[in-house]
N, C-alpha and C positions, 0 to 999 in steps of 0.2 A: 566290313564297315568302310564307308566312303566319306570323305570330307570335301566340301566345296568351300574353298577359301579364296575370296576375291575372284571367283570364276574359275579357279584352278582345282582340278579334282585329284585327290590322293586316295588310293584304295589300298587297304592292307591285304586284300585278297588277291588283287591282280598284280600288285607290286609288293611282294613280300619283303623286299630288301630296303624299303623306304623307312628311314628313321625320322620321327618327329620329336623335336625338343620338348621337354616337359613344360617349359614356360609357355610354348605355343598351345599345347593340349589344355593346360589349365586356363589359359586365356580364352580358348574356345568353349570349354565345357563349364567352367565354374566362375569365371570372372569377366562377364561381359560388361562393357561400359554402360553407364547409366542411360536408360531408355533404348539400349540396343535390343533388337528383337532376335531371339534365338529360337529357331523352329526345329523341333525334334520329331521325326516321323518314324514310326515302326510299322511293320506289317500288321494289318488288321486294326490299327489305331488311327484315329483322326489326328491331324496336326493341332498342336496347341502352342501358345506363346507364353513366355515367362519373362517378366521384367525384373531386373535385379540391379543393385547398386554395386559398382566395382569397388573393391577395397582400396583404401588410400585415396579415395576420390574427394571432391568438394563436399559431398554429402557426409562422408565419413568424418571430416573435420567439423561439420556442423553438429554431428552426434557427439564428438569430443567436447565441443564447447558447451552443449547442453548438459552433458555429464558433469563437466567441471562446475557449472553453476549449481547443479543439484548437490554436488559434494561440498561445495562451499557452504551452502545452507545447512545441510544435514550435519556435517561435522562441526560447523560453527555453533549450532544450537546445542550439540552435545557438550562442547567445551564451556558453554555459557552457564551451565547449571551451578557452577561455583559462585557466580554472581547472584543467583537466585536464592542460594542456601541461607545466608544470614537474614534476608528479607522474609523468607517463609518462617524461619525460627521466631522472628520478632512478631509477625502477624498472628500466627497460630499459638504463640506462647508455649512452644514445645521445646524438646531437647534437640541438640544438634544431631544426635544419632538418629532420632525418629525422622527428622527432615532429610537426612542424608540417604535414608533408605529409598526415597523417591527416585533419586538419580541412579542408585545402585540397581534397583529392580528394573528401571528402564533399560539399562545396559544388559542385564541378565535376560529379560524377556526377549530383547532383540536378538541376542546371540542364539538363544535356544530355539527360536522360530526360524533360524536360517535354513534347516533342511526343508521346511515347508515352503519357504520362499524359493529355494532351488527347484523344488518340484513344480511350483507354479511357473517358474521360468521355462522349464522344459515342456510342460504341458500346454502352456499358452504362449507367452512371449515376455521379453523384458519390458516392453511397453506396458503390458497389462499389469505386471507386478509393480512397476514404478507408479502407475496411476492408482493402484490399490493402496500402496504404501503412502502416497501423498494424501489420499482420502482419509486414511487412518490417522496420519499425523495431524491433519487439519481438524478432524472431529475430536480427537483426544485433547488437543490444546484448547479448543473452544469449550469443551465440557469441564476441563480442569480450571478454566478461568472463572467459572461460577461456583467453585467449590466453597462450601461454608465450613467444612471440617477437614482436618489434615488427612484422614483416612480416605476421603473421596479423591485425593490426588493419586492414590495407588492404582485403582483400576483405570483412571483416565490418563494422567500424565505417564505413569510407569508402564502400564500394560498396552493400552491402545496406541499412544504416541510412540512408545518404545519399539513396538513391532513395526509400525509405519516407518520409523527412522531407519531401521536396519534393512527393510525391504527397498527403500529408496537408495540407500548407500550401496547395497550389494548389486542391484540392477544397474546402477550408474557406472560402477567400476568394472563389471563383467561384460557389459554390452560393447565396450570399446574393443575388447579382444576379437569380437566377431567382425568388426568393420575395418580392421587394420591388419596388414601382413608385413609389408616392407617397413612401414613407419610405426610399427606397433610399440616398440620401446619408447619412442619419443612421445606417442600419445599417452601411454601409461604414465610416463614421467610428468606430463602436464596435469593429468587429472588427479594423480596422487598428491601433487603439490597444492592442489586446491584445498586440501585439509589444513595446510599451513596458512593459506590465505583466509580460510574460514576462522581459524583461531584468532587472527588479528582483526578481521573486519566485523564478523558477527558479534564478537564479544564487545566491541565498541558500540555497535548498534544496540545490543542488549542493555548496556549501561545507559545509553541515551533514553531508551524506552522506560527503564526503571525510574529514571529521574523525572520523566515527564508524565508517565501514566501509571506508575506503581506496577506490581507484579501481575495484576489481572490484565492490564493493557499490554504488558509484555508478552504474555501467553497468546493473546489475540493477534499480536504482531507475528508471533511464530506461526500461527495458523495461516496467515496471509503469505508468509514465506513458503509454506508447503503448497499453496496454490501455484506459486511460480514453479516449484518442482514438478507439479502435475502438467503444467504447460510445456515445460522442457521435455518431458517424457514422450510427447507426441511425435518427436522426430526419431524415436527408436523404432523405425519401421521394421517389422518382422521380415527376416530373410528367408527366401525359399531355399531349402537345403537339398533339393533333389539334384540339381546340376552339380552342386559341390560334391555330393556323394559319388556321382558318376565319375567325376574327375579323380577323386581319391581312389576309387576302385581301379582306374586305369594306371595310376601312378604308384600303387602300393604293392609290394610283394605279397603273395598269398600267406607266407609264414607270418608276416607282420600283421596282416588282417586277422589271423587266427589268435595271435597273442594279445592283440588289442582288445579282444572281447573278454579278457580275464577281469574278474572283479577287482576293486580297489584294494581289498585286504591282501591280495597277492602281489601288489606292487611294492617292492622293497624300497624304492626311492621315496615314494609318497609316505610310507609308514615311518621311515627314519626321519624325514624332514618334518613330519607332523609332531613326532616325539620331541625333536629338537626345539621346534617353535613353541610348543606348549611349556617346556621346561624354561626356555629363555623368558617367556612372558611372565613367569612367576616372579622374577626379580626385576624385569626390565622397566616396569612402570612404578616401582617403589620410589625412586628419586623425584619424579614429577609430582607424585601425590604428597610426599612428606618434606620436600625441600623447604617450603615456607615455614613450617613448624620448626624444622631443624635450625634455620637461620635465626628465628626469633628466640628459641630456647637456649641454644648453645653458642651462638655468635652474636646475639643481641642486635640483629639487623631487623629493621622494621619490615612489616609485611608489605607496605607500599613499595619500598625499595626492592625487596626480594621478588616481587611480581615482575620486575623488569627482566628477570632471568628467562621468563617464558617468551618474551619478545626476542631475545637472543636465540632461544631454542627454535622458535618458529622460523626465523630468517635462515638459520643454518639448515634446518630441515627442508626448507623450500629448495635450496640449491642442491642439497644432498640427494634428493629424490631424482632430480634430473640427471645428476652425475652418475649415480649407480645404474639407473636404467640404460643410460647410453654406454657405459663401460661394458655391460654384459653382452653387448652386440659384437664386440671385438673378439676375434678368435683367440687372442692371447689371454683373455679373461674367462673364467668360469663363474657363473652366477652364484653357485653354491660356495665356492671358495671366497668370493667377495662377501657373502653373507657370514661365513664363519669368521673371517678376519675382522670384519666390522663389529660383530657381536662380541668378539673377544676384547677388542678395544673398548667397547661400551661397558663391559663388565669391569675392566680396569678403571674406567672413569668413575663408576659407582664406588669402587673400593677406595679411590683417592678422595672422595668427598669428605670423610672425617678428618683427613689430613689438611684440608684447606681451612685456613683460619681468617681469611679476609674475603670481602665481596669480590674483588677482581679475580682472585684465584678460583672461586666457585663459578664465576661467570666464564672463565676460560675452560673449565671442565665441562660446563653445560654446552658451550659452543662446539667442543670436540664431540660430545655426546650427540648433539643435533646433527653434526656432519656425518655421523655413522648411521643415523636413523634410516636413511634412504635404502640401505642394504636390506633392511627388514620390511618396513612399511611401504617403501617406494616400489620395490620390485616383488612384493609378495604374490601378486597375481601371476607374474611371469615365472616365479619359482614353482608355483603350483602347476602352471601350464607345462613347464618342462618335465615335471614329474609324471603327469597323467595324460597329456595331449589335449587337443582342443575339444574332442567329443565329450570328455569326462570332467572338464575343468569346473563346470557348474555343479556337478554332483559332488566332486571332491571338496569344493568350497563349502557346500552345505554341511558336509560331514565334519570338516575341520573347525568351523566357527563355534559350535557349542562348546567343544573342549577348550578352545582358545579363550572364549568368554569366561569359562569356569576358572581357568588359570589366572586371567587378569583380575577376576573378582576376589580370588583367594590371596594373591601375593601381597598387595598393600595392607590389608587388615592384619595379616600375620606379621608384617614388619612393624606395624603400629603396636601390636601386642608385645613384641620383643622390646620395643622402645619403652613401653609402660613397665615391663618387668625389670629391665636393667637401668631405667632412668636416663637413657641416652640412645641416640640413633646410631652410634658407632657400630654396635653388633649387627643392627639391622642392615646397614649399608654394606658391611663386610660380607654378610651372608648373601644378600641380594646379588652383589657383584660376583661372588663365587658361583652362584646358581646360574647366572647368565653365561659365564665362561664354560661351565660344565655342559650346559645345553648347546652352546655353539660347537663344542668339541665332538658332540654326537654325530654331526654330519660327516665326520671322517669315516664312519662305518659305511658310507655310500659306495666306497670303492669295492666293497665285498657284496653289494647288492646287484641284482639283475634289474636293469632299468626297463620299465614299460616303454615300448616303442611309441614315439610321438606321432601325432597326425602329420600328414603331409603339409609342408609349409612352402609357399612359393619362394620366399626369400632364400631358403636353403637349397633350392634346386638349380641355382645359377652355375655352380661349379660341378654339377653332377653329369653323368653320362646321359646320352640321348636315349629315348625310350623306344624299344622295339615294339611297335604297335601290335603286330599280329601275335607275337608270343604272349604279351600281356593280356590280350583279349582271350586267348585260349586258357590262360591260368585263372582268369576272372571267374568263369563258370562254364563248364563244358556243356551243361544242359541248356544254356541260354544262347541262342543264336540271334545276333542283331544284324539287321541290314539298315543301319541308321545313316542319315545324311544331315550334316550340320551346315546350315546356310547362314553365314554372317553377312548381314545386309549393310553393316557399317564397318568402318575400319576399326579393328581391335588393336589397341596399344598394349603391347606386352611389356610388363615391367621388367 
């Protein structure tokens, strides 16, 4: 193999002693600058050109901004159902339970269709999935806005819009992993913080629509918001994986490439983390669902005043997600240790809720609870990425979400059942907090598990040894002989 870099030729055959740094190889093979032309020629094949976007480039930040906007809309609409609930109960003259099933089924359908969404991401692209989800969300809300019976809301609002919501959400949060390497944690912190922004902004927007246009006009407004999500998804340009795979083959040991082909059910890290997250989710969302009723029933605090707790929670969560995503990049911190410690503190916060007898004390607990949220929700994609590597993160996400949705759907109703049985939320909060702590402690078993090797990451290559090109080429495939020449016609900036 021979390389032409700015007119200088490096040959692994004629100069077997030449070492090329990994960062240079990856810059040549997998990370050309935007609009750089990379010509790859092989014996018997005609030359072809491939245009790619370099990670951490201006286009990557444009993708991050578009993903953030989509997540603000999608997550904000999800949080806004609580505002629609009393209006729907009054309009259709039905029970609160029957109307609540609309939001519950919407979440359930979305989570259970995640494997299908992951397949579409792999088979087509993130842009196609996001466009499809935006179309489903728009059509579902438009059809729901003309419903004359409550049952008509189930197939429209719950099924169609619910599936669309989750498709947009997953595509927007996963596509960022493909466009960033060095600044990946910062980008993930930004887009996950968008959910906190959506909690504040879209709920206020929903309240304004309800006051001006009633619930039908509000749903049509939601449909227009999904049009914006569709427009944002056009910047999710599909990436050509061919050059990236070539670079990975050159920079990965053969034993690592062999173990990376193992299925997810043999990845001990992923299995342990999944079990921990599912158990934590059983109790984690109990306080956010039942805190208003707890304040009204046992502390005699009005619902209007209790709703301020969610503002404190959203603000604390916004900063928390940035903090934990950034801390995980430092060598002195381990993301799984951060997750374990933060979830343990969150469990203690839930246990302390029955002990709080005033609004300021509950507000303080909720602020601490929000400051710990970033360890789970903020760096969730990064935790999955560390377990399975970049190649399988989309597949692992699709497998994890249905079980996570089932756990989230079961936990709060069980806590409500306990509260009805005992006449108080005290046993519910004690149990939920204990479950969260137990789930967090399960991650301690990771020290006994064999970790699945991660994909090659440019950021991790700076302190590693230089690559012996000829030896790696021989290990790559003895049956394949390459006489390739890479011509870089523009200056390549190596991160």
